[in-house]
VMD Tcl script that draws the C-alpha trace (Angstrom):
set ca {
  {9.51 0.58 30.90}
  {5.92 1.80 30.79}
  {5.55 0.82 27.13}
  {6.92 -2.65 27.82}
  {4.43 -3.11 30.66}
  {1.51 -2.50 28.26}
  {1.97 -5.98 26.82}
  {0.80 -7.42 30.14}
  {-2.68 -6.03 29.42}
  {-3.98 -6.02 33.01}
  {-5.77 -3.50 35.22}
  {-2.51 -1.80 36.21}
  {-1.91 -0.63 32.64}
  {-5.50 0.35 31.76}
  {-5.13 3.94 33.02}
  {-1.92 4.38 30.99}
  {-3.58 3.05 27.86}
  {-6.58 5.34 28.18}
  {-4.22 8.33 28.19}
  {-2.03 6.88 25.45}
  {-4.61 5.73 22.90}
  {-5.88 9.19 21.79}
  {-2.27 10.30 21.24}
  {-1.49 7.13 19.25}
  {-4.68 7.59 17.21}
  {-3.60 11.14 16.26}
  {-0.20 9.91 15.08}
  {-1.75 7.08 13.04}
  {-4.32 9.44 11.54}
  {-1.62 11.96 10.57}
  {0.55 9.29 8.98}
  {-2.41 7.87 7.06}
  {-3.50 11.29 5.80}
  {0.02 12.19 4.68}
  {0.57 8.83 3.01}
  {-2.77 8.70 1.22}
  {-3.39 12.29 0.15}
  {0.12 13.26 -0.98}
  {0.85 9.91 -2.66}
  {-2.53 9.99 -4.43}
  {-1.70 13.44 -5.85}
  {1.79 12.29 -6.86}
  {0.34 9.26 -8.66}
  {-1.53 11.65 -10.97}
  {1.89 12.90 -12.15}
  {3.86 9.63 -11.96}
  {1.21 7.59 -13.78}
  {1.29 9.68 -16.98}
  {5.08 9.97 -16.59}
  {5.33 6.17 -16.80}
  {3.33 6.21 -20.05}
  {6.11 8.23 -21.67}
  {9.32 7.24 -19.86}
  {8.56 3.70 -18.80}
  {7.08 1.66 -15.96}
  {10.44 0.49 -14.63}
  {11.53 3.93 -13.37}
  {8.30 4.34 -11.41}
  {8.47 0.81 -9.98}
  {12.08 1.37 -8.93}
  {11.21 4.71 -7.29}
  {8.33 3.17 -5.34}
  {10.36 0.21 -4.09}
  {13.30 2.46 -3.19}
  {10.96 4.71 -1.19}
  {9.61 1.75 0.79}
  {13.15 0.46 1.43}
  {14.42 3.81 2.74}
  {11.34 4.35 4.94}
  {11.70 0.93 6.55}
  {15.44 1.49 7.04}
  {14.72 4.83 8.74}
  {12.13 3.14 10.95}
  {14.75 0.60 11.99}
  {17.24 3.38 12.76}
  {14.71 5.42 14.76}
  {13.62 2.35 16.72}
  {17.25 1.46 17.49}
  {18.02 5.01 18.70}
  {14.83 5.13 20.78}
  {16.04 2.08 22.72}
  {18.95 4.15 24.03}
  {17.51 7.64 24.30}
  {14.10 9.27 24.35}
  {12.61 10.26 20.99}
  {9.25 11.75 20.16}
  {6.88 9.24 18.49}
  {6.28 11.91 15.84}
  {9.79 11.12 14.58}
  {8.32 8.10 12.80}
  {6.27 10.47 10.65}
  {9.54 11.88 9.22}
  {10.53 8.35 8.19}
  {7.59 8.25 5.77}
  {9.09 11.00 3.57}
  {11.04 8.65 1.21}
  {7.97 6.45 0.78}
  {5.86 9.50 -0.05}
  {8.41 10.86 -2.54}
  {8.48 7.44 -4.22}
  {4.73 7.61 -4.74}
  {3.71 5.06 -2.11}
  {1.07 2.41 -2.65}
  {-1.11 4.35 -5.14}
  {1.78 4.80 -7.58}
  {3.10 1.27 -7.05}
  {-0.30 -0.31 -7.73}
  {-0.83 1.97 -10.73}
  {2.56 1.02 -12.20}
  {1.97 -2.69 -11.59}
  {-1.49 -2.54 -13.19}
  {-0.06 -0.68 -16.19}
  {2.77 -3.22 -16.50}
  {0.29 -6.12 -16.46}
  {-1.81 -4.31 -19.08}
  {1.25 -3.74 -21.29}
  {2.49 -7.33 -21.15}
  {-0.78 -9.29 -21.44}
  {-3.55 -9.67 -23.97}
  {-6.91 -8.12 -23.10}
  {-8.65 -11.40 -22.25}
  {-5.88 -12.33 -19.80}
  {-5.54 -9.01 -17.98}
  {-8.27 -9.53 -15.38}
  {-6.84 -12.94 -14.49}
  {-3.29 -11.61 -14.13}
  {-4.35 -8.57 -12.07}
  {-6.34 -10.88 -9.76}
  {-3.26 -13.09 -9.48}
  {-1.15 -10.06 -8.51}
  {-3.72 -9.10 -5.87}
  {-3.69 -12.65 -4.47}
  {0.11 -12.65 -4.26}
  {-0.01 -9.32 -2.39}
  {-2.48 -10.84 0.09}
  {-0.21 -13.86 0.56}
  {2.77 -11.56 1.16}
  {0.85 -9.63 3.82}
  {-0.26 -12.92 5.36}
  {3.32 -14.23 5.61}
  {4.49 -10.89 7.01}
  {1.90 -10.91 9.79}
  {2.50 -14.57 10.70}
  {6.27 -14.16 10.80}
  {5.95 -10.95 12.86}
  {4.05 -12.89 15.52}
  {7.14 -15.09 16.05}
  {9.96 -12.62 15.39}
  {8.71 -9.65 17.43}
  {8.43 -11.38 20.84}
  {11.79 -13.12 20.40}
  {13.78 -10.10 19.22}
  {12.18 -6.67 19.08}
  {10.80 -4.07 16.67}
  {14.25 -3.02 15.41}
  {15.00 -6.43 13.88}
  {11.47 -6.59 12.40}
  {12.11 -3.29 10.58}
  {15.58 -4.48 9.48}
  {14.09 -7.65 7.97}
  {11.33 -5.62 6.29}
  {13.86 -3.15 4.87}
  {15.98 -6.05 3.60}
  {13.00 -7.64 1.82}
  {12.05 -4.30 0.24}
  {15.68 -3.80 -0.85}
  {15.68 -7.23 -2.51}
  {12.50 -6.22 -4.32}
  {14.22 -3.03 -5.48}
  {17.16 -5.00 -6.87}
  {14.80 -7.36 -8.69}
  {13.10 -4.36 -10.32}
  {16.46 -2.90 -11.40}
  {18.00 -6.10 -12.76}
  {15.15 -8.56 -13.35}
  {12.29 -6.53 -14.82}
  {12.26 -5.57 -18.50}
  {10.72 -2.31 -19.67}
  {7.23 -2.90 -21.11}
  {6.96 0.15 -23.40}
  {9.20 1.79 -25.96}
  {11.11 4.66 -24.34}
  {13.04 7.35 -26.21}
  {16.68 6.68 -25.33}
  {17.93 10.18 -26.22}
  {15.83 11.92 -23.54}
  {18.00 13.19 -20.68}
  {17.18 12.80 -17.00}
  {16.84 16.58 -16.78}
  {14.15 16.58 -19.46}
  {12.38 13.73 -17.66}
  {12.32 15.73 -14.44}
  {10.96 18.77 -16.30}
  {8.21 16.61 -17.75}
  {7.42 15.19 -14.31}
  {7.08 18.69 -12.84}
  {4.93 19.86 -15.74}
  {1.17 20.13 -15.27}
  {0.57 18.98 -18.85}
  {0.11 15.29 -18.11}
  {-1.81 16.01 -14.91}
  {-4.32 18.05 -16.90}
  {-4.51 15.33 -19.57}
  {-5.28 12.73 -16.89}
  {-8.15 14.79 -15.48}
  {-9.49 15.54 -18.97}
  {-9.34 11.85 -19.88}
  {-11.38 10.91 -16.82}
  {-14.14 13.43 -17.43}
  {-14.31 13.78 -21.21}
  {-17.54 12.83 -22.97}
  {-17.79 9.19 -24.03}
  {-20.30 7.07 -25.90}
  {-22.80 4.68 -24.27}
  {-22.71 6.47 -20.90}
  {-19.10 5.33 -20.35}
  {-18.17 8.62 -18.67}
  {-20.93 8.13 -16.12}
  {-19.75 4.57 -15.45}
  {-16.13 5.72 -15.05}
  {-17.09 8.47 -12.59}
  {-19.16 5.98 -10.58}
  {-16.19 3.58 -10.43}
  {-13.92 6.39 -9.23}
  {-16.43 7.32 -6.49}
  {-16.67 3.66 -5.44}
  {-12.89 3.44 -5.13}
  {-12.78 6.65 -3.09}
  {-15.46 5.42 -0.68}
  {-14.02 1.92 -0.23}
  {-10.46 3.22 0.24}
  {-11.70 5.84 2.71}
  {-13.58 3.16 4.67}
  {-10.70 0.68 4.64}
  {-8.00 3.14 5.70}
  {-10.25 4.72 8.32}
  {-11.07 1.41 10.00}
  {-7.55 -0.02 9.65}
  {-5.98 2.94 11.46}
  {-7.99 2.41 14.65}
  {-8.93 -1.28 14.51}
  {-6.12 -2.47 16.79}
  {-6.79 0.31 19.31}
  {-10.49 -0.61 19.33}
  {-9.83 -4.34 19.71}
  {-7.39 -3.74 22.55}
  {-9.81 -1.48 24.41}
  {-12.94 -3.61 23.92}
  {-11.53 -7.14 24.00}
  {-8.15 -6.71 25.68}
  {-6.36 -8.20 22.67}
  {-2.58 -8.17 22.37}
  {-0.79 -7.55 19.06}
  {-0.50 -11.31 18.48}
  {-4.28 -11.78 18.76}
  {-4.91 -8.83 16.44}
  {-2.53 -10.38 13.91}
  {-4.36 -13.72 14.05}
  {-7.60 -11.85 13.33}
  {-5.97 -10.09 10.36}
  {-4.67 -13.45 9.09}
  {-8.25 -14.79 9.12}
  {-9.44 -11.73 7.17}
  {-6.69 -12.07 4.57}
  {-7.22 -15.81 4.19}
  {-10.90 -15.20 3.44}
  {-9.89 -12.53 0.90}
  {-7.53 -14.98 -0.84}
  {-10.27 -17.61 -1.09}
  {-12.62 -14.89 -2.34}
  {-10.18 -14.02 -5.14}
  {-9.83 -17.68 -6.11}
  {-13.58 -18.32 -6.04}
  {-14.36 -15.12 -7.93}
  {-11.75 -15.84 -10.59}
  {-12.15 -19.58 -11.16}
  {-15.76 -20.46 -10.32}
  {-17.71 -17.27 -11.05}
  {-15.74 -15.89 -14.00}
  {-14.30 -18.98 -15.66}
  {-17.09 -21.52 -15.20}
  {-20.21 -19.44 -14.48}
  {-19.21 -16.81 -17.08}
  {-20.06 -13.92 -14.72}
  {-19.04 -10.58 -16.23}
  {-16.27 -8.46 -14.69}
  {-18.72 -5.66 -13.84}
  {-20.94 -8.17 -12.02}
  {-17.91 -9.37 -10.04}
  {-17.18 -5.76 -9.08}
  {-20.79 -5.38 -7.92}
  {-20.58 -8.56 -5.81}
  {-17.24 -7.59 -4.25}
  {-18.53 -4.15 -3.20}
}
mol new
graphics top color blue
foreach p $ca { graphics top sphere $p radius 0.5 }
foreach p [lrange $ca 0 end-1] q [lrange $ca 1 end] { graphics top cylinder $p $q radius 0.2 }
display resetview
């Protein structure tokens, strides 16, 4: 009852929100830390694993993890409508997503797949296209949530999300061809042994920091640091942005979603402008585009 009254966003709920927001912020921070740190470490193992045993296995694992996490969220939300559950229960639902590698592994596998299946001069264009499609997917998800959530409830939103992720999993299993040559006589047991081995993890670290000509090692390290800083900034602000907007401006979830839609729309136009005008017609180099985007 108290949680439902928060949507009214008036003076009567302000005291409740002031007590609730620090607790919510701790849960969001914990979930973000678990999802980012553990999945980033796992990607160091799953990325090299995909080089040997194929991209499809990693893509399937990532999509399956997302599907199971969303299904668990739907189940927890449904149960919480009938009996009291701790909000920390939702943290447990993230376990399948983490074991599947999460976003870091999924993006790594997709980037590797694009690299495998496209010529060098087309890779930047295709990767930008993938990024644009991801933005459009997020945009459609936010817009649809604004209509579905008030009419139904969070349980159905999670059910729809889990269904979409499950469809994606099926497409990976039956519609995506393997992009590299995989040894067919290698058993699943041997694959698991390889995955648990530190060999490929060490090779990944050595590859990143080995000496290269023309200061390429220095450039690579700088790019890694840039990614760390931008990801840190993005995840840090995203985890508290809605809480901040609600406290300062009194926004509801619908208003926050409209704001996110505006941000994503600008990002989509930025991708199109950067790809077509700057790169194709103005012949701006890829490194210069990276500099402009940062």
